[in-house]
Structure formats: structure tokens, C-alpha cells
N, C-alpha and C positions, 0 to 999 in steps of 0.2 A: 749595302752601300752606306757609307758615312759621308756626309757633305760637310765641308769645312766652311768656316766663315769667310774664307777667300773663295770667290766665285768660280775660279778655274781649277780648284783642287777638289777631287772626289776620291775618297779612299775605298777600296773594295774590301770592306770588313763585314763579316757576318756579325749580326747583332749580339750573338752569344759569345763571340771571341773576346777574350780579355787579353790586352796588349800590355807587356811589361815595359815600362819606361822609367829611367832614373830611380830604380829600386822600388817603384810603386807600380801598382796594377791600374790600368785604365780600362774601364768598362764603357764601350761605345754605346750600349743600350741605354744607360743611365747618364752618360757623359760625366761620370764621376771617377774620382781616384779612390783607391782602397789599398790597404796595407796587407801584406802577406808575411806574417811573423809566425814561425813555429820553432819553439824551443824543445830540445831533447830533454825528456824527463829521466833524470838519473837518480838512483838511490845514493851514489857516492858523489856529493857535491864538493868540488874543489875550487881553488882560485882560478885555475886554468879554464875549467868548465864555464864558470860564471862570466869571466872575461870574454871567452869565445862567443857565448850566447848573446851577451849584450852587444857585442860588435856587429851582430847580424841585423840590428835595427838600423836601417838607412832612412833618415828623415831629413832630406835636404831643405825642406821648407820649415821645419820645426813645428809641424802641426800637431805632433803628439809629444811635445816637450814635457808636459806634466807627467806622463808615464815614464818617459826616458829619464827624467831627473831622479825619479825614485830608484831606478835601476843603478844609475851613477852614485847615488848616496850609499846604496848597498855595497857597491864595489869599493867605495872609499873605506867603509867599515871593514871589508875583507882585507884591504891593504893594512889597516890599523892592527889587525890580528897578527900580523907578521909571521904567517904560516908559509910553508913552502908551496910551490905551484901545485903539487899532486897530493898534498896532505888534506885529509878530510876537515871540513870546517865545523865549528861548534854548532850544536843543535839550534841555538837561537838564530844564527845566521842562515842555517838551512831552512828554518821555517819562514824567515823573511824572504828567502829566495823563492819558495813555493808561492808565497803570496804575490811576489813580483811576476812569476811565470803566469799565474792566473790573470793578473791584470793585463799583461802584455798579449795574451792570446785573445783578449776582448778586442784588441786593435783590428783583428780580422773582420769584425762586424762593422767597423767604422767606415762610413762612406762620406767622402768630402766632394762637394760639387767642384768641377774643374773651373767653371766660370765664377769669378768672385764678384762680378757685377751682374746683378739679376734684374735690372730695370731696362726698359727700352729707351734708347737715345739719351744717354746720360750726357749732361753738359758740364757739370761741375764735379771735379775729382778732388778729394781731399785725403791725405794720409794722416792717420792719427797714431802716435806712438805711446806706449805705456811701459813702464819699468817698475820692478819692485824687488825687494830683498828680504830674506829672513836670515837667521843665524846658520841655516843649513845650505841655502842656495839662493841665487838670484836670477832674474830673467827679464826678457823684454819681448814685446810683441808690437807688430804694426798692423793696423786695420785700414782698409780702403773704404771710403765712403763716397758714394756717387749720388748725384741729384739730377733729375731731369727738369724740363721746363714746367711740368705739371706739378712739381713739388714732391714727387715720389722719391724716396730715399732707400738706398741699398747699402748695407754695411757688412763686411765679412773680413774674417782673419786672413791676412796676406801671408805673414810669416812670423816666426818667433824663435827664440834661442834661449836656452837655459844653461847655467853653469852651476857646478857644486862649489860652495864656499871653501876657501882653503882651510887646511887643518890648523895652520898657525892662527892663533887668536887674532881676530879682526873685529873692529868696531862695526856696529850696524850702519852708521852713516858712511863708512868706507865702502861697505857692501852695496849700499844704496848708490854710491858714486860708481861702483863697478857695474851696476845695473844700467845706470845712465850712459856710461861708456859703451856697453853692449848695445843699447838702443841706438846710439850714434853710429856705431859700426853697422848695424842693420840698415839704417837709413842710407849709408854711403854706398 
């Protein structure tokens, strides 16, 4: 049995059952979310294979954006190579792909608590947003901070988003502004 925070809702789930929801796995035993990512290992790495595998990562909250942005950067490099869809990629890109595959398979061991507020009876809620940019990518994230009357504080990542910088030469201040815009869109 799983008891909801709503008093009249009780779900009949075995504690060992893992429920798939929104592309994530929910473990009622730990009340946490986890990712299930499995890439096919192929000796013949092509543009089609890489795009297909990267598209399998569904991260609606952006909790694994740092890993996903590396995959997106690799895909950008693949597009720059101007190879056909089923043409073998150069060895340096294939090596980068293997590193990316190893990093993404580690997502399977990542467990994120479903509850982002971990203190009792919070009274004050605050949203804190941060954004940053580099020459390669930019991103934004929002944290939720809760404080109760005893002064206990809980702060956790709520959501994030990352994007690859455009190929056309762009100044760092413009990319910083793009990060700020991304943050504003996350808040909205």
C-alpha cells in the first residue's frame, strides 16, 4: 500500500513495484524518481544512430541537463562533419560518443527525491533562479527554498534547462542574455 499526502487516496502498490511516469521511473519504496536510459552499443556509429539514441533521453524537469547538454554538443559536432545519415563517423567522434554513452548509463543509478521540500510545516517559500553561459552552451535552473517557523531550511533543485550555443559566432554577453531569457521562460 502507498499512502498519498491526500488523506482519502491510497494506492495499492507493492513496495517493489516501479511505476513509469512521464518517462521517469517512480520507486514507491524510496518515493524517488530514477532514470532508465539504455543506449545500444554499436561498432558502426552513424549520425542516425547518435540522434536516435540521444532522443531517447526524456528529461521533462531538466534534472540531468549537464549530461544531456554534452550529448547535444556531440550531436552539433556530428552535424558539422556534414556526413550522410548512415555514413560512419570519424574515430574522434566515435570515441566521444563512447564517453557520452558511459556517462549516460550512469544516469540509471541516479535517484532523485520526489519531494522537493524536506522540512515539516514550511511557512515561507522562495524560488531562486540562476543562469550562466559559456562559448559552447548556456543554461538556467530554479531552486525552491522553504523555511519553517523553527528556522529549518530546505533547498532543492526544482527544474533546469540547457541549450547548445548556436554555430554562428555569438558574443559571450549575448549568450549570457540567452541564459537569462531561458531563466525567465522557466519562471513563466
